[in-house]
SEDO-450490 format. One record per residue (C-alpha): residue in three letters; x, y, z. Coordinates in steps of 0.1 Angstrom, whole numbers. Layout:
N
{residu->ala X->X Y->Y Z->Z}
...
END
This chain:
68
{residu->met X->5 Y->2 Z->4}
{residu->trp X->26 Y->25 Z->13}
{residu->asn X->43 Y->30 Z->-31}
{residu->val X->3 Y->27 Z->-42}
{residu->ile X->7 Y->63 Z->-17}
{residu->ala X->32 Y->76 Z->-29}
{residu->val X->19 Y->72 Z->-65}
{residu->arg X->-10 Y->84 Z->-56}
{residu->gly X->-5 Y->118 Z->-80}
{residu->gln X->8 Y->105 Z->-109}
{residu->leu X->-18 Y->88 Z->-115}
{residu->ser X->-45 Y->86 Z->-141}
{residu->gly X->-79 Y->82 Z->-130}
{residu->ser X->-91 Y->55 Z->-145}
{residu->tyr X->-65 Y->38 Z->-130}
{residu->gln X->-73 Y->43 Z->-95}
{residu->val X->-106 Y->43 Z->-102}
{residu->thr X->-93 Y->1 Z->-112}
{residu->leu X->-72 Y->7 Z->-88}
{residu->ile X->-93 Y->13 Z->-59}
{residu->val X->-119 Y->-18 Z->-70}
{residu->lys X->-91 Y->-41 Z->-66}
{residu->leu X->-82 Y->-31 Z->-35}
{residu->val X->-118 Y->-39 Z->-22}
{residu->val X->-117 Y->-71 Z->-42}
{residu->val X->-92 Y->-80 Z->-27}
{residu->ala X->-102 Y->-72 Z->8}
{residu->ile X->-141 Y->-88 Z->0}
{residu->ser X->-119 Y->-124 Z->-14}
{residu->gly X->-100 Y->-121 Z->27}
{residu->val X->-131 Y->-119 Z->44}
{residu->thr X->-154 Y->-141 Z->22}
{residu->ala X->-119 Y->-170 Z->28}
{residu->trp X->-116 Y->-164 Z->64}
{residu->leu X->-160 Y->-167 Z->68}
{residu->his X->-154 Y->-198 Z->48}
{residu->ala X->-124 Y->-219 Z->77}
{residu->arg X->-146 Y->-205 Z->101}
{residu->ala X->-175 Y->-219 Z->89}
{residu->thr X->-191 Y->-250 Z->102}
{residu->ser X->-221 Y->-265 Z->82}
{residu->arg X->-218 Y->-280 Z->46}
{residu->ala X->-240 Y->-249 Z->32}
{residu->gly X->-217 Y->-226 Z->48}
{residu->leu X->-190 Y->-238 Z->33}
{residu->ala X->-202 Y->-236 Z->-2}
{residu->val X->-214 Y->-206 Z->2}
{residu->phe X->-186 Y->-189 Z->14}
{residu->gly X->-157 Y->-209 Z->-7}
{residu->ala X->-181 Y->-202 Z->-43}
{residu->leu X->-172 Y->-171 Z->-28}
{residu->thr X->-138 Y->-163 Z->-20}
{residu->ala X->-133 Y->-181 Z->-56}
{residu->val X->-148 Y->-155 Z->-74}
{residu->ser X->-134 Y->-131 Z->-60}
{residu->ala X->-102 Y->-142 Z->-61}
{residu->leu X->-106 Y->-138 Z->-100}
{residu->gly X->-119 Y->-106 Z->-102}
{residu->ala X->-92 Y->-100 Z->-84}
{residu->leu X->-71 Y->-114 Z->-114}
{residu->phe X->-86 Y->-103 Z->-139}
{residu->leu X->-84 Y->-66 Z->-126}
{residu->gly X->-49 Y->-68 Z->-115}
{residu->val X->-46 Y->-84 Z->-150}
{residu->leu X->-63 Y->-58 Z->-160}
{residu->leu X->-36 Y->-30 Z->-143}
{residu->ala X->-12 Y->-47 Z->-161}
{residu->gly X->-21 Y->-39 Z->-189}
END
């Protein structure tokens, strides 16, 4: 995060928005992974596992998009 803050003034509008969205998706992925690890029911494991997978793939896509 420190390097993102260091170059904050040099980022274009669309790149900055995409970066913020990616960071939010990464946070969602982490929270859903934590919930998956804490789930006790089969339904909870399935739902949170699927949400973790989808959000991780979303973060991967956004990272590739940012790489250009």
